[in-house]
Every structure is written in C-alpha cells, then in structure tokens.
C-alpha positions, 0 to 999 in steps of 0.5 A, a space after each residue: 548506475 553503479 550504486 543503489 543510491 544512484 540508482 534511486 536518485 535516477 528514479 527520483 528524477 522522473 516526476 511521475 505523480 500518480 498516475 503518469 510515470 514520466 518515463 520511470 517504467 520505460 527506464 527500468 523496462 530498459 534496465 531489466 531488458 539488458 539483464 535478460 527480463 521478458 517485459 510486458 507493458 499493461 496499459 489500463 485506461 490512463 494507467 501504465 504498468 509493468 510486468 517483467 520476468 526472467 526464467 520460466 521455472 517455479 518458484 517465481 519470486 515477485 517484487 511488486 511496487 509503485 513508481 508513482 508518487 504523491 504531489 509536491 504540495 509545498 515546493 518551498 519546504 524542500 532544500 532542492 528540487 523535489 525531482 532531483 537527478 544528481 546525488 547530493 554530497 551529504 550521506 542521503 538521497 532526497 526527492 519525491 518518492 525517496 522512501 515511498 518507494 523508489 528507493 526500495 525498487 532500486 534496492 531490489 534492482 540492484 539485489 537482482 543485478 548481483 544475483 543474476 551474475 550466477 545461474 539462477 534456479 526458478 524465476 524472478 519478476 517485477 510488477 510495477 504500477 503508476 497508480 497506487 497512490 491514487 484510486 488503484 483501479 487501473 493498476 496492480 488490481 488489473 495486472 493480477 487480473 491479466 496474470 490470472 488470464 494468462 495463467 502466470 503463477 506468483 510463488 511468492 510476493 514481496 512488496 517494497 512499501 516502507 514498513 520500518 519504523 525506527 530502523 531498516 527491517 525492524 517491522 514487517 507486514 504480514 498482512 493489512 486491515 481492511 478499509 471502509 469509507 462512508 458518507 453519511 447524509 442527514 436530511 431535515 427542514 430548514 428553519 429559524 432557530 426561534 421556531 423549533 415546530 417548523 423545522 427538523 434539525 439534520 445536525 441533532 440526527 447526525 450527531 445522535 447517529 455518529 455517537 451510537 457509532 462511537 458508543 462502543 468498540 467493533 472488537 477488541 482485536 485478534 491474534 494477528 490484528 488490533 482492534 478495528 477503528 472507526 474514525 470520524 474524519 469530517 462533520 459539515 453542514 455548510 451553514 454560514 449563519 447562527 440563526 438558521 437551521 439548515 436543510 441537510 448535513 453530512 459527515 465521513 468516516 473511515 474504518 480500519 477493520 480486522 479479520 472479524 469483519 468483512 467490508 459488507 458486514 460493516 456497511 450492513 451495521 452502518 445501515 442498521 444503525 442508521 434504521 434505528 436512529 432515523 429514516 432521514 439518514 442516507 449513506 454512500 459506502 466504498 470499500 477500498 480493501 478487505 483484511 488479510 494476512 499471510 497465513 503460511 507461517 513458513 514464509 513470514 518466518 523465512 523473510 524474518 530470519 533473512 532479515 535478522 541475518 543481516 541487521 542481527 534482530 528479529 523483526 516485528 511481525 505486523 498488520 498496522 498501517 494503511 492499505 497497500 497493493 498487497 490486498 490484490 496480490 494476496 488472492 494469488 500468492 503469499 504476500 509480505 512487505 519489507 521496506 524503507 523507514 516511513 518517517 518522511 514518506 509524503 513529506 516535504 524534503 522526503 529522504 533516505 540515507 544512503 546507509 539505509 539504502 545499502 542495508 535494504 539492498 542486503 536484505 533483499 539479497 539474503 532474501 532472494 538467497 534464502 527463498 532460492 534454496 533448493 528445499 525451499 523452492 520445493 515448498 514454495 513450488 508446492 504452495 503455488 499449486 494451492 493458488 492455481 486450485 
C-alpha cells in the first residue's frame, strides 16, 4: 500500500465485527513482519490479539488499538459496501471502521514505515485486539496480563481512538471517567388497582429510589474531570394493562464518574440509598472501568507540543467521552489517546477525509520524532522503572 488512504481502505475491507478479526490481524502481522517486527498472536477465548515489537531497548513506544468494529445495522443507509476494498474517487475513505479506528491504525503503520527507513533508537510496538467494541474481557485486558507475565515493558502508549472534535488534533484524551452499570429490581405484590390494600406497587418504590438518586449531584468535578453523572437509561414494568399493578419493575442506570469515587464506593452508595428507601429493592452492578488520568504532565505536554507543531494549534487536554482500552493499559504505562474526528463513528456511511488521514499520519510521525529524541528517551527509560516496581 503506497498511501495511508489505500492502507486504511484495505483494513476496512476485512469485515471484522467483534470479536472476529476476519483476517485483518493476519494482514497487519504480515505487514509488520516485513518491516522487521517480531509478532506474537495471543488468542484468549474467542478473541484473537496481536502484539508486535521492533527493537529490544527502552523506551518502548507502543501504539494500541482495535481492529474490531460495531455491526452494520442498516446496510441500506450506506452509499456503498460498508466493507469496501477500493477507494472512491471523492477524497474520502468510506466504510465501517474508517473512523473507529482502522484509519488511525493505518496512519500509525505508515508513520512507522517512514520512521524505520533510518536507524531506530529504542523500540516500537503494536498492541491490537479484536475485542474493544464488545465486552472487552479477552482483548487488551488479557494482553496486558500477558505483557506483565513476560516482563515486557511499555514506556509510553498512544491509543488511536477518535478523540478529535472539530479538526484533527484539537483534543487529546489524557484520561477517562469510570463507568458503572446497574440493574435495579423492585419487587412488590400484584393486584387490582381498585384495591390498594391488597397490593404493593413496585413502580412507586422504584420511582422513589430513582428520584432519591437524582436528587443531588454526586460531586462538582475536579481539576481534570467534569462532575460525575448518573443517568437512568431504562424503566420497565412489562405491564400491558391499566387496571393491574404488576408484581415487579426494573430500571437500568449508568454512572460516569471521576476520581473522587471508585466503582466500589458507588456500588455501596447505590446499596445505602436502596436500604433507606425499601427492603423490596435488589441491585445488580457491573464496573466496566475505573477513572484515571495521565499524571505525568511531561508526557501530555510532549504529545501536545508535537500536535501543535503539525497543526499550529494547541490541543485541549480532556477526560471526556466513553471508556476505551486505555483503562487497562494505564496500569503498566503512561497512556494518551490521539485520533481522528469522532463525528461519524458507529454511524451509517462512516467515513474520513484523505486529508485528515494524512494529517494524522503527520501528527504520529511528529510524536514519534519527539518521543524518540535522546533526552526524552532517557526520561522515558527512568519512568519505565516506576511501572516495574
């Protein structure tokens, strides 16, 4: 592939809906092997993963991403095949995964290809999974465990999620909020609405509980994070009639929370409120990620300056948005996320302009040049020791 656009379109042509990589990892492994990378395929359960490294010395600069994509729900909403193999002649790359995140993978692959034309100081690596858009149990989480078992050190990680808002490089993620999902079940006693003495209305109990949860904010935010937010996403009693009170009702909610909380502390908060309201409330909770941010200011600053050198504008440092696989990598290395515009991610006719791909490739090249400078290499090597202790 001669251009970043052609490479991105090739990656898109693999219909890699979670957790099936559909040959995409095979193609990338072959490409990286030809560049001189050592590659390890790491299957866990029904998920295949790839870790590839070039060089043996520190620092080890890692690019992390995912080749899996969300399903195509409405194929008639696309102007062409969502897994198109050839470029359309209109200045854009189209297809599922163009933005999230095969375009970014292609941009980094091309940046690395150019970099390796000269002798390399330090190491480069790729950590790619096919399980980011799913439940994320057998992807990056398991690869990180494998890296720790092998004593493999990552000095700095760049994740290629689509972080830009209005123009390429205008926002980078230096962290993410935590995420907690909860299912709330209210158990009552069914009965005819005309005889309230004979029933216990689970809807009333449930609404009282949800109202209490929403009555006051969880916090006011921090220096790096917006206020934590609880949203009720579903309320359902499954009742087709108007003259019968149902026996049960349930709701679902999600909390996106900052570093004033942990997932466990919020689970306890949900339980405490339930205990105050009614013994008829039961909870099921699942913590999908804890809040984190890149506390190494020099790392974020270095990445921001590299982007500014390409775009002429200073990016916003943000912790907004949903979760990403950075939540697993932050335990072993400083991690920052830089990628394409997120406007068409997961949408029909997902696409990215060729100009934006070229700009992202230039940003990645500049970041690599900055990170692999001798003075910065020595600093990253010292930081790597901290994550090994």
